[in-house]
DRENLODREN-355163 format. One record per residue (C-alpha): residue in one letter; x negated, y, z negated; residue number from 1. Coordinates in steps of 0.5 Angstrom, whole numbers, padded with zeros to 4 digits. Example, Ala and Ser with C-alpha at 12.3 -4.5 7.8 and 13.67 -1.06 7.14 Angstrom:
{"A" {-0025 -0009 -0016} 1};
{"S" {-0027 -0002 -0014} 2};
//
This chain:
{"M" {0174 -0036 -0021} 1};
{"L" {0175 -0029 -0023} 2};
{"R" {0169 -0029 -0027} 3};
{"I" {0165 -0031 -0021} 4};
{"R" {0167 -0026 -0017} 5};
{"H" {0166 -0021 -0022} 6};
{"Y" {0159 -0023 -0023} 7};
{"V" {0158 -0023 -0015} 8};
{"R" {0160 -0016 -0015} 9};
{"D" {0155 -0014 -0020} 10};
{"V" {0150 -0017 -0017} 11};
{"L" {0151 -0014 -0010} 12};
{"Q" {0152 -0007 -0014} 13};
{"E" {0145 -0008 -0017} 14};
{"L" {0142 -0009 -0010} 15};
{"L" {0146 -0004 -0007} 16};
{"S" {0144 0001 -0012} 17};
{"F" {0136 -0001 -0011} 18};
{"D" {0136 0000 -0004} 19};
{"S" {0140 0007 -0005} 20};
{"K" {0135 0009 -0010} 21};
{"F" {0129 0006 -0006} 22};
{"L" {0131 0010 0000} 23};
{"H" {0132 0016 -0004} 24};
{"S" {0125 0015 -0008} 25};
{"I" {0120 0014 -0003} 26};
{"P" {0121 0020 0002} 27};
{"A" {0121 0025 -0005} 28};
{"L" {0115 0021 -0007} 29};
{"L" {0112 0022 0000} 30};
{"F" {0114 0029 0002} 31};
{"R" {0116 0033 -0005} 32};
{"P" {0110 0033 -0009} 33};
{"G" {0111 0033 -0017} 34};
{"F" {0119 0033 -0015} 35};
{"L" {0121 0026 -0018} 36};
{"A" {0117 0027 -0024} 37};
{"T" {0121 0034 -0025} 38};
{"E" {0127 0031 -0024} 39};
{"F" {0126 0025 -0029} 40};
{"V" {0124 0030 -0034} 41};
{"A" {0130 0034 -0033} 42};
{"G" {0134 0028 -0034} 43};
{"R" {0137 0027 -0027} 44};
{"R" {0134 0020 -0026} 45};
{"K" {0140 0016 -0023} 46};
{"R" {0139 0017 -0015} 47};
{"Y" {0132 0015 -0016} 48};
{"L" {0128 0008 -0018} 49};
{"S" {0125 0009 -0025} 50};
{"P" {0117 0011 -0025} 51};
{"L" {0115 0004 -0028} 52};
{"R" {0119 0000 -0023} 53};
{"L" {0116 0005 -0017} 54};
{"H" {0109 0004 -0019} 55};
{"I" {0109 -0003 -0020} 56};
{"I" {0113 -0005 -0013} 57};
{"V" {0108 0000 -0009} 58};
{"A" {0102 -0003 -0013} 59};
{"I" {0104 -0010 -0011} 60};
{"L" {0104 -0007 -0004} 61};
{"L" {0097 -0005 -0004} 62};
{"F" {0094 -0011 -0007} 63};
{"L" {0098 -0015 -0002} 64};
{"S" {0095 -0010 0003} 65};
{"I" {0088 -0011 0000} 66};
{"S" {0089 -0019 0000} 67};
{"H" {0091 -0020 0007} 68};
{"V" {0085 -0016 0009} 69};
{"M" {0080 -0020 0005} 70};
{"R" {0083 -0026 0007} 71};
{"A" {0082 -0024 0015} 72};
{"R" {0075 -0023 0014} 73};
{"M" {0074 -0029 0010} 74};
{"E" {0077 -0033 0015} 75};
{"V" {0073 -0029 0020} 76};
{"Q" {0066 -0031 0016} 77};
{"L" {0068 -0038 0015} 78};
{"D" {0072 -0041 0020} 79};
{"T" {0067 -0040 0026} 80};
{"V" {0063 -0046 0028} 81};
{"N" {0057 -0043 0028} 82};
{"K" {0057 -0038 0022} 83};
{"R" {0060 -0044 0018} 84};
{"E" {0054 -0049 0020} 85};
{"N" {0049 -0043 0018} 86};
{"I" {0053 -0042 0011} 87};
{"D" {0053 -0050 0010} 88};
{"S" {0046 -0050 0011} 89};
{"L" {0044 -0045 0007} 90};
{"L" {0048 -0048 0001} 91};
{"T" {0045 -0055 0003} 92};
{"V" {0038 -0051 0001} 93};
{"A" {0040 -0048 -0005} 94};
{"R" {0042 -0055 -0007} 95};
{"Q" {0035 -0058 -0006} 96};
{"Q" {0032 -0052 -0009} 97};
{"N" {0036 -0052 -0015} 98};
{"A" {0035 -0060 -0016} 99};
{"A" {0028 -0059 -0015} 100};
{"R" {0028 -0054 -0021} 101};
{"G" {0032 -0059 -0025} 102};
{"D" {0038 -0054 -0025} 103};
{"T" {0044 -0058 -0025} 104};
{"T" {0049 -0052 -0023} 105};
{"H" {0054 -0053 -0019} 106};
{"I" {0053 -0050 -0012} 107};
{"P" {0060 -0050 -0008} 108};
{"T" {0062 -0052 -0001} 109};
{"V" {0064 -0047 0004} 110};
{"S" {0072 -0050 0002} 111};
{"E" {0071 -0049 -0005} 112};
{"I" {0068 -0042 -0004} 113};
{"K" {0075 -0041 0001} 114};
{"Q" {0079 -0044 -0004} 115};
{"S" {0076 -0040 -0010} 116};
{"S" {0077 -0033 -0006} 117};
{"E" {0085 -0035 -0004} 118};
{"T" {0086 -0037 -0012} 119};
{"I" {0082 -0030 -0014} 120};
{"D" {0086 -0026 -0009} 121};
{"G" {0093 -0029 -0011} 122};
{"M" {0091 -0028 -0018} 123};
{"V" {0089 -0020 -0017} 124};
{"T" {0096 -0019 -0013} 125};
{"D" {0100 -0022 -0019} 126};
{"V" {0095 -0019 -0025} 127};
{"G" {0092 -0012 -0022} 128};
{"P" {0099 -0008 -0021} 129};
{"Y" {0100 -0009 -0029} 130};
{"V" {0092 -0007 -0030} 131};
{"L" {0093 -0001 -0026} 132};
{"L" {0099 0001 -0030} 133};
{"L" {0096 0000 -0037} 134};
{"T" {0089 0003 -0035} 135};
{"S" {0089 0008 -0030} 136};
{"T" {0096 0012 -0031} 137};
{"P" {0095 0013 -0039} 138};
{"A" {0088 0015 -0038} 139};
{"F" {0090 0020 -0032} 140};
{"A" {0096 0022 -0037} 141};
{"L" {0091 0023 -0042} 142};
{"F" {0086 0027 -0038} 143};
{"L" {0093 0032 -0036} 144};
{"A" {0094 0033 -0043} 145};
{"L" {0087 0036 -0045} 146};
{"L" {0087 0040 -0038} 147};
{"Y" {0094 0043 -0040} 148};
{"R" {0093 0042 -0048} 149};
{"R" {0097 0049 -0048} 150};
{"R" {0103 0048 -0045} 151};
{"K" {0109 0045 -0049} 152};
{"K" {0109 0038 -0046} 153};
{"F" {0110 0032 -0049} 154};
{"S" {0105 0026 -0047} 155};
{"V" {0111 0022 -0044} 156};
{"E" {0111 0028 -0039} 157};
{"H" {0104 0027 -0037} 158};
{"L" {0105 0019 -0036} 159};
{"M" {0111 0021 -0032} 160};
{"F" {0107 0025 -0027} 161};
{"S" {0101 0020 -0027} 162};
{"L" {0106 0015 -0026} 163};
{"Y" {0109 0018 -0019} 164};
{"F" {0102 0021 -0017} 165};
{"F" {0099 0014 -0017} 166};
{"S" {0104 0011 -0014} 167};
{"F" {0104 0016 -0008} 168};
{"A" {0096 0015 -0008} 169};
{"Y" {0097 0008 -0007} 170};
{"L" {0102 0008 -0002} 171};
{"I" {0099 0013 0003} 172};
{"L" {0093 0008 0002} 173};
{"I" {0096 0002 0005} 174};
{"P" {0096 0004 0012} 175};
{"A" {0089 0006 0012} 176};
{"I" {0087 -0001 0008} 177};
{"L" {0091 -0005 0013} 178};
{"W" {0088 -0002 0020} 179};
{"M" {0081 0000 0016} 180};
{"H" {0080 0006 0020} 181};
{"S" {0075 0011 0018} 182};
{"I" {0081 0017 0021} 183};
{"L" {0086 0014 0017} 184};
{"F" {0082 0014 0010} 185};
{"L" {0080 0021 0012} 186};
{"I" {0087 0023 0013} 187};
{"S" {0089 0020 0006} 188};
{"G" {0084 0023 0002} 189};
{"I" {0086 0030 0005} 190};
{"W" {0093 0029 0004} 191};
{"L" {0092 0026 -0004} 192};
{"C" {0088 0033 -0005} 193};
{"V" {0094 0037 -0002} 194};
{"Y" {0099 0033 -0005} 195};
{"L" {0096 0034 -0012} 196};
{"Y" {0095 0041 -0011} 197};
{"F" {0103 0042 -0010} 198};
{"A" {0105 0037 -0015} 199};
{"I" {0101 0041 -0021} 200};
{"R" {0104 0047 -0018} 201};
{"R" {0111 0045 -0018} 202};
{"F" {0111 0040 -0025} 203};
{"Y" {0106 0045 -0029} 204};
{"E" {0108 0051 -0026} 205};
{"D" {0101 0053 -0025} 206};
{"R" {0098 0059 -0021} 207};
{"G" {0092 0062 -0018} 208};
{"V" {0084 0060 -0018} 209};
{"A" {0086 0056 -0025} 210};
{"L" {0091 0052 -0020} 211};
{"V" {0085 0050 -0015} 212};
{"L" {0080 0049 -0021} 213};
{"R" {0085 0044 -0024} 214};
{"S" {0087 0041 -0018} 215};
{"F" {0079 0039 -0016} 216};
{"A" {0078 0037 -0023} 217};
{"G" {0084 0032 -0022} 218};
{"I" {0082 0029 -0016} 219};
{"I" {0075 0028 -0019} 220};
{"S" {0078 0025 -0025} 221};
{"C" {0083 0021 -0021} 222};
{"A" {0078 0018 -0016} 223};
{"F" {0073 0016 -0022} 224};
{"I" {0079 0013 -0026} 225};
{"G" {0082 0009 -0020} 226};
{"I" {0075 0006 -0018} 227};
{"L" {0074 0003 -0025} 228};
{"A" {0081 0001 -0026} 229};
{"F" {0081 -0003 -0019} 230};
{"G" {0074 -0006 -0021} 231};
{"L" {0077 -0008 -0028} 232};
{"S" {0083 -0011 -0024} 233};
{"Y" {0078 -0016 -0021} 234};
{"L" {0074 -0017 -0027} 235};
{"V" {0081 -0019 -0031} 236};
{"S" {0084 -0023 -0025} 237};
{"Y" {0077 -0027 -0024} 238};
{"G" {0077 -0028 -0032} 239};
{"I" {0084 -0031 -0032} 240};
{"A" {0082 -0036 -0026} 241};
{"A" {0076 -0038 -0029} 242};
{"A" {0079 -0039 -0036} 243};
{"F" {0084 -0044 -0032} 244};
{"G" {0079 -0048 -0028} 245};
{"A" {0081 -0045 -0022} 246};
{"V" {0074 -0042 -0020} 247};
{"P" {0068 -0044 -0024} 248};
{"F" {0064 -0040 -0029} 249};
{"D" {0057 -0042 -0027} 250};
{"T" {0057 -0040 -0019} 251};
{"H" {0056 -0033 -0020} 252};
{"G" {0048 -0032 -0019} 253};
{"A" {0047 -0039 -0018} 254};
{"I" {0044 -0039 -0011} 255};
{"H" {0037 -0038 -0010} 256};
{"I" {0034 -0039 -0003} 257};
{"N" {0027 -0038 -0001} 258};
{"V" {0027 -0035 0006} 259};
{"K" {0020 -0036 0009} 260};
//
């Protein structure tokens, strides 16, 4: 009985500790650029979530938001009776055209398209955060290491900065994605630029014109790396889903419809 009480107590302490660390980490992440990375490198880590855990949590929330928006749009496209009938008729024409050419490639039904989309969305939510973790953060850390190669910083320090910065970037994109409003995307973009400037200023102790130029280069690099990493996330997720037979390999590019 004593062991059970000790076990329950340890579990509760872990949960409460997670809550406390989460509540300390998010405001610092959002409103104190470069602070968490500086604290981590200085060894003051007990109050905050680890950069890996924080990155994974925020990335999962981001992909869940993307999945929710895409699923809602898919339902609008496929669940309206008139649109569903139009798509059905187009797919029927495609099957007839393929049959006339002797092409045996499978043309999916509307239900199969919807199911495949949901499968890929689920796979992206499961796999995407780890693809981002293994691609975008090391790539940006390498860029920072080259940018500040004369500074006496270890590779892991650049990586910590990259983890926290991308966690911030993903977090502020979530409201813009959920509401899909251009103003929110504009605010997120401006906030991201200003945030990187002050994060670099604090963490790398940079100043002057060099700081402005490096911040600008960092934004360009971050955007390029982020787009590639997201694209790779979807490609990997589709490949895994197709490998397990959840979506057909031969669907893409199989529909040829002649509109007269």
